[in-house]
Residue frames relative to the residue before (quaternion, step in Angstrom):
aa qw qx qy qz dx dy dz
M 1.0000 0.0000 0.0000 0.0000 0.00 0.00 0.00
S 0.4072 -0.7262 0.4957 0.2470 3.61 -0.79 0.97
R 0.4946 -0.6545 0.4898 0.2951 3.50 -1.18 0.66
N 0.5369 -0.5857 0.4973 0.3483 3.54 -1.19 0.61
K 0.5707 -0.6387 0.3922 0.3355 3.58 -0.98 0.82
L 0.7056 0.4238 -0.2727 0.4982 3.61 1.19 -0.35
D 0.3785 0.7316 -0.4895 0.2861 3.60 1.22 0.20
Y 0.5431 0.6212 -0.4069 0.3917 3.59 1.17 -0.45
L 0.5565 0.5958 -0.3934 0.4250 3.60 1.18 -0.43
D 0.5975 0.5470 -0.3591 0.4636 3.58 1.12 -0.61
D 0.6510 0.5117 -0.3148 0.4641 3.59 1.00 -0.80
L 0.6610 0.4931 -0.3054 0.4760 3.58 0.94 -0.87
E 0.6409 0.5256 -0.3178 0.4605 3.57 0.99 -0.84
A 0.6640 0.5111 -0.3056 0.4521 3.59 0.89 -0.93
E 0.6392 0.5183 -0.3258 0.4654 3.58 1.00 -0.82
A 0.6768 0.4967 -0.2982 0.4542 3.59 0.88 -0.95
I 0.6423 0.5124 -0.3233 0.4695 3.60 0.97 -0.79
Y 0.6236 0.5353 -0.3288 0.4652 3.57 1.01 -0.81
I 0.6639 0.5008 -0.3027 0.4655 3.59 0.94 -0.90
L 0.6444 0.5176 -0.3241 0.4602 3.60 0.93 -0.84
R 0.6696 0.4807 -0.2991 0.4807 3.59 0.98 -0.80
E 0.5950 0.5423 -0.3597 0.4718 3.60 1.12 -0.59
V 0.6240 0.5309 -0.3339 0.4661 3.59 1.01 -0.79
A 0.6688 0.5017 -0.2982 0.4605 3.56 0.88 -0.96
G 0.7101 0.4698 -0.2631 0.4537 3.58 1.04 -0.77
Q 0.7551 0.4280 -0.2124 0.4490 3.58 1.04 -0.76
F 0.7796 0.3380 -0.1730 0.4980 3.60 1.08 -0.57
E 0.4829 -0.6881 0.4747 0.2608 3.54 -1.18 0.65
K 0.8210 0.0783 -0.0066 0.5655 3.60 0.94 -0.85
P 0.0543 0.8129 -0.5752 0.0726 3.59 0.31 1.21
A 0.1180 -0.7602 0.6315 0.0969 3.55 -1.36 0.24
L 0.3041 -0.7180 0.5922 0.2030 3.56 -1.21 0.55
M 0.3071 -0.7615 0.5455 0.1683 3.56 -0.58 1.18
F 0.0696 -0.8216 0.5655 -0.0182 3.56 -0.68 1.13
S 0.1587 -0.8160 0.5532 0.0539 3.55 -0.65 1.16
G 0.4812 -0.6301 0.4588 0.4011 3.56 1.20 -0.51
G 0.5464 0.6044 -0.3954 0.4241 3.56 1.32 0.12
K 0.7206 -0.4867 0.2874 0.4016 3.53 -1.27 0.38
D 0.6506 0.5294 -0.3295 0.4334 3.60 1.04 -0.73
S 0.6874 0.4469 -0.2911 0.4930 3.59 0.93 -0.83
I 0.5939 0.5384 -0.3649 0.4736 3.60 1.14 -0.53
T 0.6225 0.5212 -0.3302 0.4814 3.57 1.05 -0.75
L 0.6294 0.5318 -0.3358 0.4563 3.61 1.00 -0.76
V 0.6239 0.5299 -0.3453 0.4590 3.59 1.01 -0.72
R 0.6468 0.5015 -0.3287 0.4713 3.60 0.95 -0.81
L 0.6504 0.5098 -0.3136 0.4677 3.59 0.98 -0.82
A 0.6356 0.5158 -0.3280 0.4716 3.59 1.04 -0.74
E 0.6083 0.5363 -0.3545 0.4655 3.59 1.06 -0.68
K 0.6811 0.4783 -0.2908 0.4720 3.57 0.94 -0.85
A 0.6668 0.5195 -0.2983 0.4434 3.57 1.09 -0.71
F 0.8478 0.2406 -0.0585 0.4690 3.59 0.90 -0.90
R 0.5260 0.6135 -0.4443 0.3868 3.62 1.11 -0.18
P 0.5424 -0.1007 -0.8298 -0.0836 1.59 -2.24 1.14
G 0.4783 0.6668 -0.4498 0.3526 3.61 1.20 0.18
K 0.6049 -0.5198 0.4466 0.4056 3.54 -1.35 -0.01
F 0.5957 -0.5344 0.4413 0.4060 3.56 -1.23 0.36
P 0.4016 -0.7127 0.5136 0.2587 3.63 -1.00 0.70
F 0.7298 0.2913 -0.2203 0.5779 3.57 1.18 0.56
P 0.4558 -0.6475 0.5220 0.3169 3.58 -1.23 0.43
L 0.4384 -0.6080 0.5660 0.3431 3.52 -1.36 0.07
V 0.1366 -0.7923 0.5925 0.0512 3.58 -1.01 0.83
H 0.0502 -0.7906 0.6103 0.0034 3.56 -0.81 1.03
I 0.2060 -0.7461 0.6203 0.1267 3.57 -0.90 0.96
D 0.1705 -0.8242 0.5392 0.0299 3.54 -0.32 1.35
T 0.3038 -0.7759 0.5266 0.1686 3.59 -0.55 1.15
G 0.4722 -0.6427 0.4613 0.3888 3.56 1.19 -0.50
H 0.7174 0.3486 -0.2214 0.5611 3.54 1.34 -0.17
N 0.2895 0.7555 -0.5267 0.2608 3.55 1.06 0.76
F 0.5759 -0.5503 0.4610 0.3910 3.55 -1.23 0.38
P 0.5210 -0.6533 0.4388 0.3304 3.64 -0.81 0.90
E 0.6165 0.5614 -0.3496 0.4272 3.59 1.04 -0.73
T 0.6408 0.5302 -0.3204 0.4533 3.56 1.10 -0.71
I 0.6602 0.4998 -0.3061 0.4698 3.58 0.94 -0.87
T 0.6309 0.5236 -0.3311 0.4671 3.59 1.00 -0.82
Y 0.6479 0.5114 -0.3161 0.4678 3.58 0.93 -0.90
R 0.6401 0.5466 -0.3249 0.4312 3.59 0.89 -0.97
D 0.7145 0.4633 -0.2671 0.4511 3.56 0.76 -1.04
E 0.6450 0.5047 -0.3204 0.4760 3.59 1.03 -0.75
M 0.6506 0.5179 -0.3210 0.4533 3.59 0.98 -0.79
I 0.6453 0.5186 -0.3200 0.4606 3.60 0.95 -0.88
A 0.6399 0.5140 -0.3223 0.4717 3.58 0.99 -0.81
R 0.6766 0.5022 -0.2969 0.4492 3.58 1.00 -0.78
I 0.7707 0.3728 -0.2113 0.4716 3.61 0.78 -0.96
G 0.3672 -0.7816 0.4519 0.2238 3.60 1.23 -0.27
E 0.4817 0.6562 -0.4479 0.3697 3.59 1.08 0.67
K 0.5907 -0.5913 0.4229 0.3502 3.57 -1.26 0.41
L 0.1138 -0.7763 0.6180 0.0503 3.55 -1.04 0.87
I 0.1114 -0.7539 0.6456 0.0498 3.55 -0.99 0.97
V 0.1140 -0.8022 0.5849 0.0370 3.57 -0.81 1.02
G 0.1508 -0.7534 0.6348 0.0816 3.53 -0.92 1.01
H 0.2261 -0.8110 0.5318 0.0908 3.58 -0.76 1.04
V 0.4369 -0.6897 0.5163 0.2587 3.58 -0.80 1.03
Q 0.5859 0.5839 -0.3724 0.4208 3.58 1.08 -0.68
D 0.6177 0.5360 -0.3502 0.4567 3.61 1.04 -0.68
S 0.6448 0.5150 -0.3188 0.4664 3.59 1.00 -0.81
I 0.6320 0.5172 -0.3218 0.4791 3.57 1.08 -0.74
D 0.6770 0.5062 -0.2885 0.4497 3.57 0.87 -1.01
Q 0.6927 0.4711 -0.2634 0.4785 3.58 1.11 -0.71
G 0.4863 -0.6936 0.4099 0.3384 3.57 1.30 -0.05
K 0.4282 0.7148 -0.4561 0.3125 3.59 1.21 0.33
V 0.7694 0.1128 -0.0776 0.6239 3.55 1.23 -0.49
I 0.3179 -0.7290 0.5749 0.1925 3.55 -1.22 0.52
E 0.4018 -0.7330 0.4958 0.2355 3.54 -0.69 1.07
Q 0.4720 -0.6776 0.4936 0.2729 3.54 -0.97 0.91
K 0.2757 -0.7425 0.5891 0.1599 3.54 -1.26 0.52
G 0.6719 0.5238 -0.3591 0.3812 3.54 -1.28 0.30
K 0.7297 -0.4671 0.2938 0.4038 3.53 -1.34 0.20
N 0.7511 0.3768 -0.2153 0.4975 3.59 1.04 -0.68
A 0.3243 0.7619 -0.4996 0.2545 3.57 1.24 0.36
S 0.0192 0.7902 -0.6111 0.0416 3.55 -1.08 0.80
R 0.3694 -0.7145 0.5512 0.2220 3.54 -1.18 0.63
N 0.3973 0.7657 -0.4552 0.2205 3.57 1.25 -0.13
A 0.6999 0.4575 -0.2778 0.4730 3.60 0.85 -0.94
L 0.6048 0.5912 -0.3538 0.3994 3.59 1.13 -0.66
Q 0.6010 0.6128 -0.3659 0.3598 3.57 1.08 -0.61
T 0.4985 0.6489 -0.4352 0.3756 3.60 1.22 -0.28
V 0.6513 0.5079 -0.3141 0.4682 3.60 0.95 -0.87
T 0.6551 0.5060 -0.3085 0.4687 3.58 0.94 -0.88
L 0.6345 0.5320 -0.3208 0.4599 3.57 1.01 -0.81
L 0.6918 0.4739 -0.2888 0.4619 3.58 0.79 -1.01
D 0.6317 0.5180 -0.3319 0.4718 3.61 1.04 -0.70
T 0.6504 0.5122 -0.3128 0.4656 3.59 1.01 -0.82
I 0.6315 0.5207 -0.3267 0.4727 3.59 1.01 -0.80
A 0.6832 0.4859 -0.2872 0.4634 3.58 0.90 -0.94
E 0.6467 0.5404 -0.3252 0.4290 3.59 0.92 -0.89
H 0.7824 0.3208 -0.1646 0.5078 3.57 0.90 -0.92
K 0.3894 -0.7628 0.4428 0.2656 3.57 1.36 0.09
F 0.1839 0.7913 -0.5545 0.1804 3.57 0.94 0.91
D 0.1970 -0.7951 0.5630 0.1102 3.58 -0.89 0.91
A 0.7665 0.1402 -0.1336 0.6124 3.58 1.30 -0.02
C 0.0884 -0.7905 0.6057 0.0209 3.55 -0.89 0.97
I 0.2474 -0.7918 0.5492 0.1010 3.55 -0.54 1.24
G 0.0020 -0.8199 0.5716 -0.0332 3.57 -0.81 1.00
G 0.5044 -0.6889 0.4539 0.2548 3.53 -1.28 0.43
A 0.3200 0.7626 -0.5121 0.2319 3.61 1.17 0.36
R 0.1685 -0.7739 0.6058 0.0746 3.54 -1.16 0.77
R 0.5768 -0.6312 0.4013 0.3285 3.58 -1.08 0.70
D 0.6565 0.5289 -0.3235 0.4296 3.61 1.11 -0.50
E 0.5306 0.6775 -0.3940 0.3230 3.58 1.23 -0.30
E 0.8008 -0.0935 0.1824 0.5627 3.55 0.77 -1.10
K 0.6082 -0.6252 0.3447 0.3469 3.58 -0.99 0.83
A 0.6214 0.5225 -0.3608 0.4589 3.64 1.04 -0.59
R 0.6596 0.4971 -0.3136 0.4684 3.57 1.02 -0.75
A 0.5879 0.5727 -0.3679 0.4371 3.58 1.18 -0.44
K 0.6249 0.5481 -0.3349 0.4438 3.60 1.23 -0.35
E 0.5616 0.6427 -0.3737 0.3632 3.57 1.23 -0.42
R 0.3499 -0.6398 0.6299 0.2673 3.52 -1.28 0.51
I 0.6384 -0.5015 0.3966 0.4285 3.57 -1.28 0.11
F 0.7119 0.2106 -0.1641 0.6496 3.58 1.16 -0.70
S 0.0089 0.8284 -0.5551 0.0746 3.59 -0.30 1.26
V 0.3141 -0.8019 0.4850 0.1516 3.57 -0.41 1.28
R 0.1406 -0.7375 0.6549 0.0857 3.54 -1.18 0.78
D 0.4681 -0.6932 0.4662 0.2882 3.57 -0.98 0.81
E 0.7468 -0.4182 0.2686 0.4419 3.58 -1.30 -0.03
F 0.6638 0.4540 -0.3031 0.5113 3.59 1.30 -0.16
G 0.5555 -0.6365 0.3708 0.3857 3.57 1.29 0.16
Q 0.5301 0.6609 -0.3901 0.3605 3.58 1.25 0.14
W 0.3371 -0.7429 0.5594 0.1466 3.52 -1.26 0.69
D 0.1289 -0.7619 0.6311 0.0679 3.54 -0.94 0.94
P 0.3476 -0.7767 0.4825 0.2077 3.62 -0.33 1.21
K 0.6487 0.5067 -0.3249 0.4657 3.60 1.20 -0.38
R 0.6642 0.4635 -0.2976 0.5054 3.57 1.27 -0.24
Q 0.2485 0.7801 -0.5216 0.2401 3.53 0.46 1.27
R 0.3532 -0.7378 0.5386 0.2020 3.54 -1.04 0.77
P 0.4997 -0.6326 0.4846 0.3395 3.61 -1.02 0.67
E 0.1129 -0.7706 0.6243 0.0611 3.55 -1.10 0.73
L 0.0550 0.8281 -0.5461 0.1145 3.53 0.10 1.37
W 0.8555 0.0668 -0.0662 0.5092 3.56 -1.06 0.81
N 0.6244 -0.5779 0.3320 0.4073 3.59 0.99 0.84
I 0.4340 0.6461 -0.4958 0.3852 3.57 1.04 0.82
Y 0.0961 -0.8191 0.5656 -0.0029 3.56 -0.59 1.19
N 0.2612 -0.7866 0.5498 0.1040 3.54 -0.76 1.13
G 0.0862 -0.8354 0.5428 0.0016 3.56 -0.38 1.26
K 0.4112 0.7169 -0.4776 0.2980 3.61 1.21 0.24
I 0.0486 0.7981 -0.5951 0.0807 3.55 -0.82 1.06
H 0.5007 -0.6149 0.5135 0.3278 3.54 -1.31 0.35
K 0.6731 -0.4886 0.3644 0.4189 3.55 -1.25 0.37
G 0.7788 0.3032 -0.2534 0.4871 3.54 -0.90 0.98
E 0.6207 0.5228 -0.3498 0.4682 3.58 1.18 -0.40
N 0.0781 -0.7681 0.6255 0.1122 3.55 -1.30 0.18
V 0.3624 -0.7196 0.5570 0.2017 3.52 -1.30 0.35
R 0.2498 -0.7104 0.6345 0.1741 3.54 -1.03 0.82
V 0.1357 -0.8104 0.5693 0.0248 3.56 -0.77 1.06
F 0.1047 -0.8164 0.5678 0.0014 3.57 -0.81 1.05
P 0.1716 -0.8497 0.4909 0.0870 3.62 0.21 1.26
I 0.7512 0.3393 -0.2204 0.5215 3.61 1.11 -0.49
S 0.1565 0.8204 -0.5292 0.1499 3.58 1.11 0.70
N 0.7505 0.4218 -0.2140 0.4616 3.58 0.93 -0.90
W 0.5247 0.6058 -0.4198 0.4261 3.59 1.29 0.22
T 0.2963 -0.7028 0.6076 0.2215 3.55 -1.30 0.37
E 0.6982 -0.4330 0.3438 0.4547 3.56 -1.31 0.11
L 0.6686 0.4914 -0.3036 0.4683 3.59 0.96 -0.83
D 0.5945 0.5558 -0.3664 0.4510 3.60 1.05 -0.67
V 0.6539 0.5168 -0.3133 0.4551 3.57 0.92 -0.93
W 0.6906 0.4736 -0.2925 0.4618 3.57 0.87 -0.91
N 0.6328 0.5121 -0.3385 0.4718 3.60 1.02 -0.69
Y 0.6468 0.5067 -0.3161 0.4743 3.57 1.06 -0.74
I 0.6280 0.5258 -0.3319 0.4680 3.59 0.99 -0.80
R 0.6479 0.5025 -0.3177 0.4762 3.58 0.99 -0.81
R 0.6742 0.5044 -0.3066 0.4439 3.58 0.86 -0.94
E 0.7501 0.4034 -0.2029 0.4831 3.55 0.95 -0.93
N 0.3358 -0.7659 0.4800 0.2650 3.57 1.33 -0.12
I 0.2213 0.7990 -0.5180 0.2108 3.57 0.91 1.01
A 0.3917 -0.7076 0.5408 0.2311 3.56 -0.88 0.97
L 0.1363 -0.7914 0.5943 0.0436 3.57 -1.12 0.75
P 0.6242 -0.4886 0.4212 0.4408 3.60 -1.23 0.22
S 0.5880 -0.6389 0.3745 0.3253 3.56 -0.98 0.88
I 0.5983 0.6045 -0.3777 0.3660 3.63 1.08 -0.52
Y 0.5527 0.5990 -0.4024 0.4169 3.61 1.23 -0.17
F 0.7134 0.4070 -0.2331 0.5206 3.56 1.23 -0.43
A 0.6356 -0.5597 0.3710 0.3809 3.55 -1.14 0.66
H 0.1343 0.7636 -0.6171 0.1343 3.54 -1.00 0.96
E 0.5214 -0.6097 0.4817 0.3528 3.56 -1.22 0.37
R 0.0920 0.7994 -0.5838 0.1080 3.56 -0.91 0.95
D 0.4600 -0.6337 0.5402 0.3082 3.54 -1.20 0.60
V 0.0133 0.8079 -0.5860 0.0610 3.56 -0.77 1.07
I 0.1978 -0.7152 0.6464 0.1775 3.50 -1.39 0.24
T 0.3909 -0.6808 0.5537 0.2776 3.57 -1.24 0.33
R 0.0937 0.7876 -0.6007 0.1007 3.56 -0.71 1.11
N 0.8355 -0.0072 -0.0543 0.5468 3.55 -0.80 1.07
G 0.7013 -0.4941 0.2543 0.4464 3.55 1.06 0.83
Q 0.6706 0.4700 -0.2871 0.4970 3.57 1.30 0.12
L 0.4525 -0.6615 0.5242 0.2879 3.55 -1.20 0.57
M 0.0494 -0.8036 0.5928 -0.0175 3.56 -0.67 1.15
A 0.5454 -0.6024 0.4676 0.3478 3.55 -1.11 0.70
A 0.4206 -0.6932 0.5215 0.2657 3.58 -0.83 0.97
A 0.2336 0.7701 -0.5480 0.2283 3.56 -0.43 1.25
E 0.6437 -0.5442 0.3824 0.3784 3.54 -1.19 0.60
A 0.6132 0.5893 -0.3439 0.3981 3.60 1.04 -0.76
L 0.6569 0.5271 -0.3124 0.4394 3.61 1.18 -0.45
N 0.3736 -0.7530 0.4748 0.2607 3.61 1.28 0.13
M 0.0861 0.8427 -0.5222 0.0985 3.55 0.84 1.03
D 0.0776 -0.7770 0.6217 0.0608 3.54 -1.22 0.55
A 0.7825 -0.3656 0.2269 0.4500 3.58 -1.31 -0.12
D 0.6179 0.5597 -0.3481 0.4288 3.60 1.19 -0.42
D 0.6252 0.5341 -0.3365 0.4589 3.57 1.23 -0.37
I 0.1656 -0.7969 0.5779 0.0593 3.55 -0.59 1.18
I 0.2801 -0.7772 0.5474 0.1335 3.54 -0.66 1.16
S 0.0284 0.7662 -0.6416 0.0204 3.55 -0.99 0.89
R 0.3672 -0.7188 0.5454 0.2260 3.55 -1.20 0.43
K 0.0459 0.8147 -0.5698 0.0974 3.54 -0.67 1.16
N 0.4728 -0.5956 0.5495 0.3462 3.52 -1.37 0.24
V 0.1184 0.8013 -0.5685 0.1438 3.55 -0.51 1.20
R 0.0467 -0.7389 0.6614 0.1196 3.48 -1.43 0.05
F 0.3953 -0.7015 0.5408 0.2433 3.56 -1.30 0.25
R 0.3436 -0.7454 0.5377 0.1930 3.59 -0.85 1.00
T 0.7732 0.1254 -0.0671 0.6180 3.56 1.19 -0.55
V 0.2808 -0.7694 0.5565 0.1396 3.57 -1.11 0.67
G 0.2122 0.7618 -0.5900 0.1630 3.54 -0.82 1.02
D 0.7765 -0.2321 0.2343 0.5369 3.54 -1.16 -0.65
M 0.5444 -0.6578 0.4132 0.3166 3.59 -0.88 0.95
T 0.6590 0.5540 -0.3083 0.4047 3.58 1.11 -0.67
C 0.7883 0.2649 -0.1555 0.5331 3.60 1.18 -0.28
T 0.6256 0.5241 -0.3417 0.4660 3.60 1.25 0.19
A 0.1943 -0.8146 0.5415 0.0735 3.57 -0.45 1.23
A 0.4061 -0.6778 0.5607 0.2476 3.51 -1.31 0.49
V 0.2489 -0.7186 0.6161 0.2050 3.54 -1.33 0.18
E 0.4993 -0.6215 0.4948 0.3458 3.55 -1.04 0.69
S 0.1314 0.8115 -0.5468 0.1590 3.56 -0.77 0.98
Y 0.1613 -0.7376 0.6440 0.1230 3.50 -1.33 0.52
A 0.3719 0.7187 -0.4898 0.3245 3.55 1.17 0.68
F 0.0574 -0.8453 0.5309 -0.0180 3.55 -0.01 1.32
E 0.7554 0.2867 -0.1622 0.5664 3.60 1.24 -0.40
I 0.6731 -0.5131 0.3417 0.4086 3.58 -1.23 0.43
D 0.6325 0.5290 -0.3453 0.4481 3.60 0.95 -0.79
D 0.6283 0.5275 -0.3312 0.4661 3.58 1.06 -0.76
I 0.6500 0.5191 -0.3140 0.4575 3.58 0.99 -0.87
I 0.6481 0.5180 -0.3210 0.4567 3.58 0.92 -0.89
N 0.6558 0.4936 -0.3111 0.4790 3.58 0.96 -0.81
E 0.6450 0.5337 -0.3171 0.4456 3.57 0.98 -0.84
I 0.6691 0.4911 -0.2956 0.4730 3.58 0.93 -0.92
S 0.6334 0.5542 -0.3285 0.4287 3.57 0.98 -0.85
E 0.7388 0.4077 -0.2142 0.4920 3.56 1.08 -0.74
S 0.5506 0.6461 -0.3880 0.3590 3.59 1.23 -0.32
K 0.2762 -0.7495 0.5809 0.1568 3.56 -1.14 0.74
I 0.6226 0.5069 -0.3295 0.4968 3.57 1.34 0.07
S 0.4571 -0.6970 0.4788 0.2759 3.57 -0.87 0.94
E 0.6776 -0.4864 0.3721 0.4072 3.53 -1.30 0.36
R 0.7121 0.4429 -0.2573 0.4802 3.60 0.91 -0.92
G 0.4527 0.6870 -0.4505 0.3468 3.58 1.24 0.03
A 0.6753 0.4675 -0.2808 0.4965 3.56 1.27 -0.33
R 0.5940 0.5445 -0.3741 0.4590 3.60 1.25 0.32
L 0.3434 -0.7749 0.4960 0.1884 3.57 -0.42 1.22
D 0.6113 0.5771 -0.3573 0.4069 3.61 1.10 -0.62
D 0.6361 0.5248 -0.3334 0.4569 3.61 1.19 -0.39
K 0.6709 0.5238 -0.2876 0.4391 3.59 1.26 -0.30
V 0.3845 0.7417 -0.4736 0.2789 3.59 1.28 0.09
S 0.7691 -0.1246 0.1053 0.6180 3.56 1.03 -0.85
E 0.7010 -0.4598 0.3369 0.4287 3.56 -1.30 0.19
A 0.7769 0.2940 -0.1443 0.5377 3.57 1.11 -0.74
A 0.1923 0.8392 -0.4964 0.1108 3.60 1.19 0.49
M 0.6965 0.4635 -0.2869 0.4666 3.60 0.76 -0.98
E 0.6598 0.5106 -0.3253 0.4451 3.60 0.87 -0.89
D 0.6409 0.5206 -0.3293 0.4580 3.58 0.97 -0.81
R 0.6621 0.4925 -0.3110 0.4716 3.60 0.95 -0.81
K 0.6566 0.5167 -0.3164 0.4493 3.57 0.96 -0.84
K 0.6194 0.5430 -0.3466 0.4488 3.59 1.02 -0.74
G 0.7049 0.4659 -0.2552 0.4700 3.56 1.13 -0.66
G 0.6952 -0.4849 0.2693 0.4572 3.58 1.29 -0.05
Y 0.4286 0.7009 -0.4585 0.3387 3.59 1.30 -0.02
F 0.4668 -0.6773 0.4839 0.2987 3.56 -1.08 0.63
């Protein structure tokens, strides 16, 4: 009997559940990083499958830039109330108030890079030794260099040349005091895999993933949500368009795409036909050829 063409999702799901259980077995204080985006939402569903009917063996951690999409924050809070798990929020504004980071000025100012300091402080405060994230290898070339268990030194920094072999699904979680491991259970998934899984599992998402009317401005050739955080001025012309967001992040660096994909099937068809990568809508990746790798070396997720 031939396999259904989507049976591969069962294989990806089984691998991710195995990795999550390895984290629970190998580390003392893991955490699941939650952005409110589709990948971290998928991780929550996988954690439910891995550990229910028990509680998660880790809290969810969200680093809030203060410039998140309101729809994402609403979704986060409703989801936490529904699943009954612990949420820890690190605020970039606290890092600014404490003088640990300096907020950028000008029209292209963003808090996205600043969140690395808040993240590292949150990891240190709670003594997390493993941080689970939703990064995938197909997103960006620096992320393609990551192992599933990726070691960070005592300063939270990543050395792409210091990678451990991962043979036969054997993951080495041994670390020295002060180090931590970033864990990526859906490394082998693609953007389409995630959307097919969301469709199969009937997972609810923040509304901004679906086409909707929104006031936007054009900045650096990209459609950005018209918002106070973008430091708009008289040169910014507001128009109303049907848009959606392929990725969710800080409003100041996350662009929209024009779209009439109102349902998941429409989104899957749209992605299948698109010639632009998912991260093509992230302005922070366009700073330089090695922008993501440089941020990751400094501790960015």
